[in-house]
N, C-alpha and C positions, 0 to 999 in steps of 0.2 A: 144613594150615596149621601153622606152627611156633609154639611157645609164645610167643616174643617178638612175633610178629605178633598173636596173640590178646591178649596183654597191651596192646599198643599200641592195638588197637581198643577195648578196654575203657576205657582211659585217655582216649581221644578222646571216647567216649560220655559219660564222667563229666564232662568239661569242658563238654560241651554241656548236660548235665543241670543243672550249676551255674548256667548262664545263664538258666534258665527259672523261671517262677513256678508254684508248686504248684497254685494254684487255676485260673489261666488256661491252663496247659499240662499238666494232669494226664495227658491221654492220651499225650502224647509222653514224659513222664517215666516213666510205667509201662512203656511199650514199650522205652524206652532202658535202663531198669534191668533189664528182662528180658533184653535182648540183651547188655548188659554182663555180667550174671551168667553167661550161657552162655560167654562168653569167659574170664572169671575161673575158672570151673569147669574149662574145658579146660586152662588153665595148671596148676591144681592136680592134675588127673588125669594130666597128662603127667609132672609131677614125681614124684607118688606111685605111679602105676600104669603109667607108660610107654605109656599109650594114652588116647584121649579120643574123644568124639563131636563132630563139627562142626555138629551140629544140636540143637535143643531137643527134637525128637520122640524119646521113649524115654529122655531124659536121666535122669530121676528113677529109672527102673528100672535103667539102667546104673550109676548111683551106688550103689543098693542092692546090686546084684550084685557090686560091687567094694569092698564094705565101707565105703562113705562115706555111711552112713545119715543122719547129721546134715545133711549137704549135701543129700541127697535130700529131707528134710523141708522145709528152707528153700526149695529150688527148687519143691517142690509148693506151698508157701505163696505164692510169687511167681506161679506159674502160675495159681493160684486167684484171686489178686488181679487179675491181668491179665484173666482171663475175666469174673469177676463185676463188678468195679469199673470196669474200662475199658469193656467192652461194655455195662455196665449204667448208666453215667453217673457220678454223684457228683462234680460239679465243684467241690466245696468244698475240694479240696486234700488231704483225708485219705488218699485212695488213693495220691497221689504221695508223701506223707510216709512211708506204710507201705512202699511199694516201695523208697524210699531206705534205710529202716531194714533191710529184708531184704537188700538189696544190700550194705550195710555189714557185716552179719553174715557173708555169704558171703565177702566180702573178707578178713575176719579169719582164715578157714580157709586162705587162700592165703598170707598173710604169714608 
């Protein structure tokens, strides 16, 4: 997939996230933030390294191996949130807010 397609998918996901409620829709928000992050990271990797992964599996390691350690840390944080908070519950909206915060930090690297 080309960078513009990745960017478009991330932007569509973010529009969906904006329509949702943190407390009521936290599972969807966390998943959508995770997926949007994968697409934003693909754009950044394509720009900076001329290569990217089209999957989240191994993405943090790929980022580390390509000198993008700050992004690897953020992505690991998002993956950890996805695993612990999403699958563990916490319907109070905190996990959704944290996922959106991490996504915003990842986006700052792309801009």
